[in-house]
C-alpha positions in Angstrom: 0.0 0.0 0.0 2.9 2.3 0.9 4.6 1.6 -2.4 1.4 2.4 -4.4 1.0 5.7 -2.5 4.7 6.5 -3.3 4.2 5.7 -7.0 1.0 7.8 -7.2 2.7 10.7 -5.4 5.7 10.5 -7.8 3.3 10.5 -10.8 1.5 13.6 -9.5 4.9 15.4 -8.9 6.1 14.6 -12.4 2.9 15.8 -14.0 3.1 19.1 -12.1 6.7 19.5 -13.2 5.7 19.0 -16.8 2.9 21.5 -16.5 5.3 24.1 -15.0 7.7 23.4 -17.8 5.1 23.9 -20.5 3.8 27.1 -18.9 7.1 28.7 -18.3 8.1 31.6 -20.6 11.4 31.4 -22.6 14.5 32.8 -21.0 15.3 36.5 -21.4 17.9 35.9 -24.1 15.4 34.0 -26.2 12.7 36.5 -25.7 15.0 39.4 -26.7 16.1 37.5 -29.8 12.4 37.4 -31.0 12.0 41.2 -30.6 12.8 43.7 -33.4 16.1 45.4 -32.8 15.9 49.2 -32.9 18.2 51.0 -35.3 20.1 53.8 -33.5 23.0 54.6 -35.8 23.2 56.0 -39.3 26.5 56.9 -41.1 25.9 59.2 -44.1 23.3 57.3 -46.2 23.9 53.9 -44.5 21.7 52.7 -41.6 23.8 50.5 -39.3 21.7 47.5 -38.4 24.2 45.1 -36.8 27.7 45.4 -35.5 29.3 42.2 -34.1 28.6 41.0 -31.4 25.4 43.1 -31.1 23.8 46.2 -32.6 24.6 49.7 -31.3 22.3 50.3 -28.3 21.2 52.8 -25.7 22.3 52.1 -22.2 20.5 52.9 -19.0 21.7 56.5 -19.2 20.2 56.8 -22.7 23.7 57.0 -24.2 24.5 55.3 -27.5 27.2 52.6 -27.2 29.0 51.1 -30.1 31.7 48.3 -30.3 35.3 49.5 -30.2 36.1 47.6 -33.4 33.5 49.5 -35.4 35.4 52.8 -35.0 38.2 51.3 -37.0 36.2 49.1 -39.4 33.5 51.7 -40.2 34.8 55.1 -39.4 38.5 55.3 -40.2 39.9 55.5 -36.6 42.6 53.3 -35.2 42.0 51.2 -32.0 43.8 48.9 -29.6 42.7 47.1 -26.5 44.6 45.7 -23.5 42.7 42.9 -21.9 44.7 43.0 -18.7 43.8 46.6 -17.8 40.5 46.4 -19.8 41.6 49.7 -21.5 41.2 50.8 -25.1 43.2 53.4 -27.0 41.4 55.2 -29.9 43.2 57.5 -32.3 40.7 59.5 -34.3 40.4 63.0 -35.7 43.9 63.9 -34.5 43.0 63.0 -30.9 44.0 60.1 -28.7 41.3 58.7 -26.4 41.8 56.3 -23.5 38.8 54.5 -22.0 38.5 51.7 -19.4 35.6 49.3 -19.0 33.5 50.2 -16.0 35.1 53.6 -15.5 33.6 57.1 -15.9 37.1 58.5 -16.4 38.4 59.0 -19.9 41.6 60.7 -21.1 41.6 62.8 -24.2 45.1 63.7 -25.3 46.2 63.0 -21.7 43.6 65.2 -20.0 41.0 63.8 -17.8 37.4 63.9 -19.0 34.5 62.8 -16.8 31.8 60.9 -18.7 28.2 60.4 -17.6 28.2 56.7 -18.6 30.7 53.8 -18.6 32.2 51.6 -21.4 30.9 48.1 -21.1 32.1 44.6 -21.9 29.5 42.6 -23.8 30.1 39.1 -25.2 33.9 39.7 -25.2 33.7 43.1 -27.0 34.2 46.5 -25.5 31.4 49.0 -26.2 32.1 52.7 -26.0 29.8 55.7 -25.5 29.7 57.8 -28.6 29.0 61.0 -26.6 32.7 61.4 -25.7 33.7 61.4 -29.4 31.0 63.8 -30.4 32.0 66.3 -27.7 35.7 66.1 -28.2 35.9 66.3 -32.0 34.5 68.4 -34.9 32.5 65.3 -36.1 29.3 66.5 -38.0 26.2 64.8 -36.7 22.5 65.2 -35.8 20.6 63.5 -32.9 16.9 62.8 -33.3 15.5 62.4 -29.8 12.1 61.2 -31.1 13.7 58.4 -33.2 16.6 57.9 -30.8 18.8 58.0 -33.8 22.4 59.3 -34.2 23.1 60.4 -37.8 26.8 60.9 -38.4 26.6 63.1 -41.5 30.4 63.6 -41.8 31.5 62.1 -45.0 35.1 62.0 -43.7 34.3 58.9 -41.7 32.7 56.8 -44.5 35.9 54.8 -44.9 35.1 51.2 -43.9 35.5 48.2 -46.2 31.8 47.4 -45.8 30.9 50.7 -47.4 33.4 50.0 -50.2 31.6 46.6 -50.8 28.3 48.4 -51.2 29.6 51.2 -53.4 31.3 48.7 -55.7 27.9 47.1 -56.4 25.7 50.2 -56.3 24.3 51.1 -59.8 21.1 52.7 -58.5 19.8 55.9 -60.1 18.9 57.7 -56.8 16.4 60.5 -56.4 16.5 60.8 -52.6 19.2 59.3 -50.5 17.2 59.6 -47.3 13.6 58.8 -48.4 13.1 56.1 -45.7 13.7 55.9 -42.0 14.9 52.4 -41.1 13.3 51.9 -37.7 14.1 48.3 -36.6 14.9 44.9 -37.9 14.5 41.2 -37.1 16.4 38.1 -38.3 14.6 34.8 -38.2 16.8 31.8 -38.8 15.6 28.3 -39.5 18.1 25.5 -40.2 20.2 26.6 -43.1 18.1 29.6 -44.2 17.2 33.0 -42.7 14.9 35.9 -43.4 15.6 39.6 -42.6 12.6 41.9 -41.9 13.2 45.7 -41.7 10.5 48.1 -40.5 10.7 51.2 -42.6 8.8 54.6 -42.8 8.4 56.7 -45.9 9.8 60.1 -44.6 10.2 61.6 -48.1 7.1 63.8 -47.7 5.3 62.2 -50.7 4.1 58.8 -52.0 6.8 56.6 -53.5 5.6 54.6 -56.4 6.0 50.9 -57.0 9.5 49.9 -57.8 11.0 53.2 -56.7 11.9 52.1 -53.1 15.6 51.1 -52.6 15.9 49.1 -49.4 19.1 47.3 -49.9 20.8 45.4 -47.0 24.4 44.2 -47.3 25.8 41.6 -44.9 29.6 41.3 -44.4 30.9 37.9 -43.2 34.1 37.5 -41.2 34.8 33.9 -42.1 34.3 34.3 -45.8 36.0 37.7 -46.2 33.1 38.6 -48.4 29.5 39.8 -48.3 26.0 39.2 -49.5 23.6 41.7 -51.1 21.0 41.6 -53.8 22.3 42.4 -57.3 21.1 45.7 -58.8 21.7 44.3 -62.3 20.0 40.9 -61.7 17.9 41.3 -58.5 16.4 38.2 -56.9 13.8 40.1 -54.9 10.7 41.7 -56.4 10.3 45.5 -56.2 8.4 47.0 -53.3 4.8 48.1 -53.9 3.9 51.8 -53.7 4.5 53.3 -50.2 2.3 56.2 -49.1 3.5 59.4 -47.5 4.4 58.7 -43.8 3.4 55.0 -44.2 5.3 52.4 -42.2 5.7 49.0 -43.8 7.9 45.9 -43.3 10.4 44.9 -45.9 11.4 41.2 -45.9 13.9 39.2 -47.9 15.7 35.9 -47.6 19.4 36.1 -46.6 22.2 33.6 -46.0 22.4 31.9 -42.6 23.1 34.6 -40.0 26.4 33.2 -38.7 29.9 34.8 -38.6 28.4 38.1 -39.5 30.5 41.2 -38.8 28.2 44.0 -40.0 24.8 44.5 -41.6 24.0 47.9 -43.2 21.3 49.1 -45.5 20.3 52.2 -47.5 16.7 53.5 -47.6 16.4 55.5 -50.8 14.0 56.6 -53.5 14.9 55.9 -57.1 14.3 58.0 -60.2 
């Protein structure tokens, strides 16, 4: 009788555990991966969707953080990092910057500058607050508080290989380089295929007719030393339908598996 009671009790316990398992939500990382990622950085005409190991983001102090490596890869600076002291040296716009993970203190050309947020270490990469560089250089930019978007308008910094990749394949006849705001994106990966969806808004002030929208992502891969983008001369993806003034739509296209990706950028233009 005792054995039967123990067995019944064990079955009830297992059933309860199964119910809890089914009802439990996914972990925070999985939940975050299923949410669209906001786009906070634009360099000239290029929206910066992804920078390894994660997209530029706003920290708890509402400051934009970008990976150290992107200053060199995308903007023409020179960087180095000492893992022992967790300190980075950035040479950019004839200035030398010294920043340390977890410290509000930075040094610009040897002089102490107090920041209002701290560099962070995320997935093995150092992320730096852009505010310091905006304040200490003559870099041209605009900040849109409503969109939480930093637009670096200074053409002197459009120097990265990823931009050269795009320019070398760009044959578009462009009417408006900044016709669309790229708001957020999401990558859904299944087995050996993936799909990229970008939420875009027509900010041109007028309706954009069918086939005149140029949403053109480019993905740079670290392991291949190459990139993937739809061809302008022989496009695989159909043209977008007409987009009304101020309308927000979702642009979706298939992409290669999202692995070993260094950068993902896109334009949002209107064609002639």
